[in-house]
C-alpha positions in Angstrom: 102.6 63.5 128.2 105.6 62.7 126.0 103.8 59.7 124.5 100.8 61.8 123.7 102.9 64.6 122.1 104.8 62.1 120.0 101.6 61.5 117.9 101.2 65.2 117.3 102.4 66.7 114.0 105.9 68.1 114.4 106.0 71.9 114.3 108.3 73.3 111.6 111.4 74.7 113.3 112.8 76.6 110.2 113.3 80.3 110.2 109.8 81.0 108.8 107.8 79.9 111.9 110.3 81.7 114.2 109.8 84.9 112.3 106.0 84.5 112.6 106.3 83.9 116.3 108.4 87.1 116.6 105.7 89.0 114.7 103.0 87.5 116.9 104.9 88.5 120.1 105.5 92.0 118.7 101.8 92.4 118.1 101.0 91.2 121.6 103.5 93.8 122.9 101.9 96.5 120.9 98.5 95.5 122.3 100.0 96.0 125.8 101.2 99.6 124.9 98.0 101.4 125.8 97.5 104.7 124.1 96.7 107.4 126.6 95.8 111.0 126.2 99.3 112.3 127.2 100.6 115.0 124.8 103.1 113.7 122.2 105.0 115.2 119.3 102.9 113.6 116.5 99.3 114.7 116.3 97.8 111.2 116.5 94.1 111.2 117.6 93.5 109.1 120.6 90.9 107.0 118.7 93.5 106.1 116.0 96.1 105.2 118.6 93.7 103.0 120.5 92.6 101.3 117.3 96.2 100.5 116.5 96.8 98.9 119.8 93.5 97.0 120.0 93.8 95.9 116.4 97.2 94.3 117.1 95.5 91.5 119.1 93.7 89.8 116.2 96.9 90.4 114.2 98.9 88.5 116.9 96.4 85.6 116.7 96.7 85.5 112.9 100.5 85.4 113.0 100.4 82.7 115.8 98.0 80.5 113.7 100.3 80.9 110.7 103.3 79.8 112.7 101.4 76.9 114.3 99.4 75.6 111.3 98.9 72.2 112.8 97.4 73.7 116.0 99.7 71.8 118.3 99.0 73.0 121.9 100.9 72.1 125.0 99.1 71.6 128.3 100.1 74.5 130.6 98.6 75.0 134.1 99.8 78.6 134.1 97.7 79.4 131.0 94.8 77.3 132.4 94.7 79.6 135.5 94.9 82.7 133.3 92.0 81.4 131.2 90.0 80.8 134.3 90.6 84.4 135.4 89.4 85.6 132.0 86.3 83.4 132.0 85.2 84.4 135.5 85.9 88.1 134.7 83.7 87.8 131.6 80.9 86.3 133.7 81.2 89.0 136.3 81.4 91.7 133.7 77.9 90.9 132.5 76.6 92.3 135.8 78.9 95.2 135.9 77.8 98.8 136.2 79.5 99.5 132.9 79.0 96.2 131.1 80.2 97.2 127.6 83.7 98.3 128.7 84.0 95.5 131.2 83.0 92.8 128.7 85.4 94.2 126.1 88.3 94.0 128.6 87.4 90.4 129.5 87.2 89.4 125.8 90.6 91.0 125.3 92.0 89.0 128.1 90.6 85.8 126.6 92.0 86.8 123.2 95.5 87.2 124.7 95.1 83.8 126.3 94.1 82.3 123.0 97.3 83.7 121.3 99.4 82.4 124.2 97.9 78.9 123.9 98.7 78.8 120.2 102.3 79.8 121.0 102.9 77.1 123.6 104.9 74.8 121.2 107.7 77.5 121.5 107.8 77.3 125.3 110.7 75.5 126.8 113.1 76.0 123.9 116.8 76.1 124.7 117.3 79.1 122.4 114.9 81.0 124.6 113.0 82.3 121.6 110.2 84.2 123.5 112.8 85.9 125.7 114.7 87.1 122.6 111.4 88.4 121.1 110.6 90.1 124.3 114.0 91.8 124.5 113.7 92.9 120.9 110.4 94.6 121.7 112.0 96.3 124.8 114.9 97.6 122.6 112.5 99.1 120.1 110.4 100.8 122.8 113.5 102.2 124.5 114.9 103.4 121.2 111.6 105.2 120.4 111.7 106.8 123.9 115.4 107.8 123.4 114.7 109.4 120.0 111.8 111.3 121.4 114.0 112.6 124.2 116.6 113.8 121.7 114.1 115.5 119.5 112.0 117.1 122.3 113.8 116.9 125.6 111.6 119.5 127.2 108.5 117.5 126.5 110.2 114.2 127.4 111.1 115.5 130.9 108.0 117.6 131.4 106.5 115.3 134.1 108.4 116.3 137.2 111.7 115.9 135.4 111.1 112.2 134.7 111.7 110.6 131.3 108.5 109.8 129.4 107.7 108.9 125.8 107.1 111.7 123.3 106.6 109.7 120.1 104.3 107.3 121.9 102.5 108.3 125.1 104.5 106.1 127.6 104.5 107.3 131.2 107.7 107.3 133.2 106.7 104.3 135.3 106.3 102.2 132.1 109.5 103.5 130.6 111.2 102.4 133.8 109.6 99.0 133.6 111.0 98.4 130.1 114.4 99.6 131.1 114.4 97.5 134.2 113.5 94.2 132.5 116.2 94.8 129.8 118.8 95.7 132.4 118.1 92.6 134.6 117.9 90.1 131.8 121.1 91.5 130.3 123.0 91.1 133.6 122.0 87.4 133.8 122.7 86.6 130.2 126.1 88.1 130.5 126.9 86.3 133.7 125.9 83.0 132.0 128.0 83.9 128.9 124.9 84.0 126.7 125.7 87.6 125.6 129.0 89.3 124.6 130.6 91.9 126.8 130.2 94.7 124.2 126.5 94.0 123.7 126.0 93.8 127.4 127.8 97.1 128.1 125.6 98.8 125.5 122.4 97.4 126.9 123.3 98.1 130.5 124.3 101.7 129.7 121.1 102.5 127.8 118.7 100.6 130.2 120.5 101.9 133.3 120.4 105.5 132.0 116.7 105.1 131.4 116.2 103.8 134.9 118.0 106.8 136.4 116.2 109.3 134.1 112.7 108.0 135.0 113.3 108.4 138.8 111.2 105.3 139.4 112.1 103.9 142.8 110.0 100.7 142.6 111.6 99.7 139.3 115.1 100.1 140.7 114.2 98.2 143.9 112.7 95.4 141.8 115.9 95.2 139.7 118.1 95.0 142.8 116.0 92.3 144.5 115.4 90.3 141.3 119.1 90.4 140.2 120.2 89.5 143.7 118.0 86.4 144.0 118.6 85.3 140.4 122.4 85.5 140.7 122.2 83.7 144.0 120.9 80.6 142.1 124.0 80.8 139.8 126.6 81.6 142.5 128.0 78.1 142.9 128.1 77.1 139.3 129.6 80.1 137.6 133.0 81.8 138.3 131.9 85.0 136.5 128.8 85.2 138.7 130.9 85.0 141.9 133.4 87.6 140.7 130.8 90.0 139.5 128.7 89.6 142.6 131.7 90.4 144.9 132.8 93.3 142.7 129.2 94.6 142.4 128.7 94.5 146.2 131.9 96.3 146.8 131.1 99.1 144.3 127.6 99.4 145.8 128.9 99.9 149.3 131.5 102.5 148.2 129.0 104.4 146.1 126.3 104.3 148.9 128.8 105.6 151.4 130.3 108.4 149.2 127.2 109.6 147.6 124.6 108.9 150.3 123.2 112.5 150.4 123.0 112.8 146.6 121.2 109.4 146.4 118.8 110.4 149.1 118.0 113.6 147.3 117.5 111.8 144.0 115.2 109.2 145.6 113.0 111.8 147.3 112.3 113.5 144.0 111.7 116.8 145.7 109.0 115.3 148.0 108.6 115.8 151.7 108.9 112.9 154.1 105.1 112.7 154.5 104.6 112.7 150.7 107.1 109.9 150.3 105.5 107.9 153.1 102.1 108.2 151.3 103.8 106.9 148.1 102.9 110.1 146.2 99.3 110.0 147.3 98.7 106.4 146.4 97.8 105.4 150.0 94.8 107.8 150.0 93.3 106.0 147.0 94.1 102.6 148.5 92.2 103.5 151.7 89.2 104.7 149.6 89.1 101.4 147.7 89.3 99.4 150.9 86.6 101.5 152.7 84.2 101.5 149.7 80.9 99.6 150.6 80.5 96.4 148.6 78.0 93.5 148.5 78.8 89.9 149.1 79.0 89.0 145.4 81.4 91.9 144.7 83.6 90.9 147.7 83.9 87.4 146.2 84.1 88.1 142.5 84.4 91.9 142.1 82.5 94.2 139.8 84.1 93.3 136.4 87.3 94.5 134.7 87.7 98.3 134.8 90.4 100.7 133.7 91.9 100.1 137.2 91.0 103.4 138.6 88.7 104.5 141.5 86.7 107.7 141.3 88.8 108.8 138.4 92.1 108.3 140.2 94.6 105.5 139.3 94.7 102.8 141.9 98.4 102.0 141.2 98.4 98.7 143.1 97.8 95.4 141.4 96.3 93.8 144.4 93.8 96.5 145.3 92.9 96.8 141.6 92.3 93.1 141.5 90.3 93.2 144.7 88.1 95.9 143.2 87.6 94.2 139.7 87.7 90.5 140.6 87.2 90.3 144.3 88.9 87.8 146.6 88.6 85.1 144.0 90.8 87.0 141.7 93.3 87.8 144.4 93.6 84.2 145.5 93.9 83.0 141.9 96.7 85.5 141.2 98.6 84.3 144.3 98.2 80.7 143.0 99.7 81.7 139.7 102.7 83.4 141.3 103.2 80.4 143.7 103.0 78.1 140.7 105.8 80.0 138.9 107.9 80.1 142.1 107.5 76.4 142.6 108.5 75.7 139.0 111.6 77.9 139.4 112.5 76.1 142.6 112.3 72.7 140.9 114.1 73.7 137.7 117.7 72.8 137.2 120.3 75.6 137.6 120.9 77.6 134.5 120.1 80.9 132.8 116.5 79.9 132.1 115.8 79.5 135.8 117.7 82.6 136.8 116.0 84.9 134.2 112.6 83.5 135.1 113.2 84.1 138.8 114.3 87.6 138.1 111.1 88.3 136.1 108.8 86.8 138.7 110.5 88.7 141.6 110.5 91.9 139.7 106.8 91.7 138.8 105.9 90.9 142.5 107.8 94.0 143.7 106.3 96.2 141.0 102.8 94.9 141.7 102.9 96.9 145.0 102.7 100.2 143.1 101.7 99.1 139.6 98.7 97.4 138.1 98.4 94.8 135.3 99.9 91.6 136.7 97.0 89.4 135.4 95.4 91.5 132.7 96.8 92.3 129.2 99.9 94.3 130.0 103.7 94.2 129.7 103.8 92.7 133.3 101.7 89.8 132.1 104.0 89.3 129.2 107.0 89.3 131.6 105.3 86.4 133.5 104.5 84.6 130.3 108.2 84.7 129.3 109.1 83.4 132.8 106.6 80.5 132.4 108.0 79.7 128.9 111.6 79.6 130.3 110.5 77.3 133.1 108.6 74.9 130.8 110.2 71.5 130.1 111.3 70.9 126.6 109.2 68.2 124.9 110.4 66.1 122.0 108.3 66.5 118.9 107.5 70.1 119.4 109.3 73.3 118.2 
């Protein structure tokens, strides 16, 4: 592959293309910020908000093409599988009960794939450009949420006392997701001496406060498991990792023992044991999805991309939403994508790129149990793209 790439035109590595890559990634991130009907401070019509998010996708493609004027594209099995998911979803959507919406979502998926293909020259960079762009977007979103909470705290915590966006309609689970990814990546960057102590303390304080304020159990569980596995890959090679791991484990044990009752009350969120066991009513919707009658074609390929709801209720499970929209074919393909990323992480040399990628993969797998969007245009998909970019091998002659 190196011999083939050496004949390709060299992508300009000056500041200009990097800025354009950042703008393209910001537009992709905006496209993933779906505009819902939740009440917010600014009287923005839902149609205007949706046009802003959907219009960001062609803008992302424009910025990506401006950055990669020579159209240098790296072969990527990860993106090839994503493209197959989009193509099959489009073919299935033509036979959907609601073809217009389903076809639009499939075309959006293919549009995101097109942008990612154009950005492949910036995969595998040692400066982790896409990770930096991703973290910058996370910072902006969390700052917007924080400003909204300061301006209108009553509205920000109106949903069962959980922090949500008031300047942009971001539900608590998504706010927790952004805080969790910023928290976990900051921990690993600091342990690998890629971020200063002051910057790390600020990021951990803000993202950790957001996690607590959102009362999102899945996000905290994902951060804990993801950070534990990521730091385990660094344990032998970094003194700071070993010291921080021992200290963190000791603090966790002490806090768990001293504040056990308070932590249990916080985690229950005022729910009864049966409500917590039903995952706030999610299991009822999951049972309905599984029991719904389906034909052979729908079992294999689904009924086309939907808004990932069932009878007007959110499914809140990536795997059941995929089973409904893309059938067993989509489920198997998503498993292959995750296995591909895990295998790439297992064969990558030890370092911050591998550790951060592993954190993102593990976090997304944990979150996929009660969240949707793993293989459709969403912030979770962008997390996996960053992981794939970190695991990509650097190629001489590219950016």
